[in-house]
C-alpha positions as CSV (number, residue, x, y, z in Angstrom):
1,X,32.4,-18.0,20.6
2,X,35.8,-16.6,21.6
3,X,37.9,-18.6,24.0
4,X,39.3,-16.9,27.2
5,X,42.9,-17.6,27.8
6,X,43.8,-20.2,30.6
7,X,45.1,-18.0,33.1
8,X,42.1,-15.6,32.7
9,X,39.4,-18.5,33.9
10,X,42.2,-19.7,36.5
11,X,41.9,-16.2,38.0
12,X,38.5,-15.9,37.2
13,X,38.0,-19.2,39.4
14,X,40.5,-18.2,42.2
15,X,38.7,-14.8,42.5
16,X,35.1,-16.1,42.5
17,X,36.8,-19.0,45.3
18,X,38.1,-16.3,47.3
19,X,35.1,-13.9,47.5
20,X,32.6,-17.2,48.1
21,X,35.2,-18.5,50.7
22,X,33.5,-19.8,54.2
23,X,32.8,-17.0,56.4
24,X,33.6,-17.1,59.8
25,X,33.2,-14.2,62.4
26,X,36.1,-12.8,63.6
27,X,37.2,-9.5,65.1
28,X,37.1,-7.9,61.3
29,X,33.2,-9.3,60.3
30,X,30.6,-8.3,62.3
31,X,27.4,-10.9,62.0
32,X,24.2,-9.8,62.0
33,X,21.8,-12.6,63.0
34,X,18.4,-12.5,61.1
35,X,17.2,-16.3,62.1
36,X,14.4,-16.6,64.7
37,X,16.7,-19.0,67.2
38,X,19.6,-18.6,69.2
39,X,22.9,-19.7,67.4
40,X,25.7,-21.7,69.2
41,X,29.1,-21.0,67.3
42,X,32.3,-23.1,68.0
43,X,35.6,-21.3,67.9
44,X,38.8,-22.7,66.7
45,X,39.8,-22.8,70.2
46,X,36.9,-24.8,71.6
47,X,35.2,-21.7,73.1
48,X,31.4,-21.9,72.5
49,X,29.7,-18.3,71.5
50,X,26.0,-18.0,71.8
51,X,24.6,-15.7,69.6
52,X,20.8,-14.4,70.3
53,X,18.6,-13.3,67.2
54,X,18.2,-9.6,66.5
55,X,14.1,-9.8,66.5
56,X,14.7,-9.1,62.6
57,X,14.0,-11.7,60.4
58,X,13.8,-12.1,56.2
59,X,10.5,-13.2,55.1
60,X,9.5,-14.3,51.8
61,X,5.7,-15.4,50.6
62,X,5.7,-17.6,48.1
63,X,3.4,-19.2,45.6
64,X,3.8,-22.6,44.1
65,X,2.9,-23.1,40.6
66,X,2.2,-26.4,38.3
67,X,4.7,-26.5,35.7
68,X,4.0,-29.8,34.1
69,X,1.6,-32.5,34.5
70,X,0.6,-36.0,33.0
71,X,-0.2,-39.2,34.4
72,X,3.0,-40.1,35.9
73,X,5.1,-36.8,36.5
74,X,4.0,-33.7,38.0
75,X,6.6,-30.5,38.2
76,X,6.3,-27.8,40.3
77,X,8.4,-24.6,40.8
78,X,7.9,-22.5,43.9
79,X,8.3,-18.8,43.3
80,X,9.4,-16.6,46.0
81,X,8.9,-12.7,46.3
82,X,9.3,-9.7,49.1
83,X,9.5,-5.9,49.1
84,X,13.3,-4.9,48.2
85,X,12.9,-2.3,51.1
86,X,12.6,-5.1,53.8
87,X,16.4,-6.1,52.9
88,X,18.7,-4.7,55.6
89,X,21.1,-2.2,54.4
90,X,24.6,-3.2,53.0
91,X,27.3,-2.4,55.5
92,X,30.9,-2.5,54.8
93,X,32.4,-5.5,57.3
94,X,28.9,-6.9,58.1
95,X,27.4,-10.5,56.7
96,X,23.7,-11.1,58.0
97,X,23.1,-14.6,59.3
98,X,19.9,-15.8,57.7
99,X,18.3,-18.9,56.7
100,X,19.9,-21.1,53.9
101,X,16.9,-20.6,51.7
102,X,17.1,-16.8,52.3
103,X,20.9,-16.7,51.8
104,X,20.3,-18.9,48.3
105,X,17.6,-16.9,46.7
106,X,19.2,-13.6,47.8
107,X,22.6,-14.8,46.3
108,X,22.4,-13.7,43.0
109,X,21.9,-10.2,44.2
110,X,24.0,-9.3,47.1
111,X,27.1,-11.5,48.7
112,X,26.5,-10.3,52.6
113,X,24.3,-13.0,53.3
114,X,25.3,-16.7,54.8
115,X,23.9,-19.2,57.1
116,X,25.0,-22.0,59.5
117,X,26.8,-24.7,58.5
118,X,24.8,-27.5,59.6
119,X,26.2,-30.4,57.9
120,X,27.6,-32.7,60.4
121,X,30.6,-34.1,58.1
122,X,31.4,-31.1,55.7
123,X,30.7,-28.4,58.4
124,X,31.8,-29.9,61.6
125,X,28.2,-28.9,63.0
126,X,27.7,-30.2,66.5
127,X,24.4,-32.9,66.9
128,X,23.0,-33.7,70.2
129,X,19.8,-35.9,70.7
130,X,19.3,-35.8,66.9
131,X,19.3,-31.6,66.7
132,X,22.2,-29.4,65.5
133,X,23.5,-28.0,68.9
134,X,26.3,-25.6,67.7
135,X,28.3,-25.1,64.5
136,X,31.9,-24.4,63.6
137,X,31.1,-21.8,60.5
138,X,28.8,-20.2,58.1
139,X,28.4,-20.5,54.5
140,X,27.9,-18.5,51.7
141,X,25.6,-20.3,49.3
142,X,27.2,-22.5,46.7
143,X,27.9,-21.3,43.1
144,X,28.2,-23.2,39.9
145,X,31.1,-22.4,37.4
146,X,30.2,-23.2,33.7
147,X,32.8,-23.3,31.0
């Protein structure tokens, strides 16, 4: 197997890191919300903006398969599927805010799906009464690079 030069790997990783950076709505990015609830977003200046759902959602059908069973171990795999025509169109400058599972499942196909960053420590989400009250950022699905 041919080895890549170190500089190429660094460039590849930095290009991927830039393309997979955390997405924040700003004057250049038009978020389109495809979740079935309102989202409160805390801007860097502390102002809170409420985003209502659009009435459009991404829905998958799924089926769970038993991959392996013995007396002590059961392994299952869930397969999700949907009609490609049910996806919203790709629009330059638009990011679709969807559920985490939808963003993760679609991440290998498109890079315009993000989800609310709901972790209080890593994402700075605001928690009230043990529920997410507001988010400070949106996330693209994580990516693994094997070398």
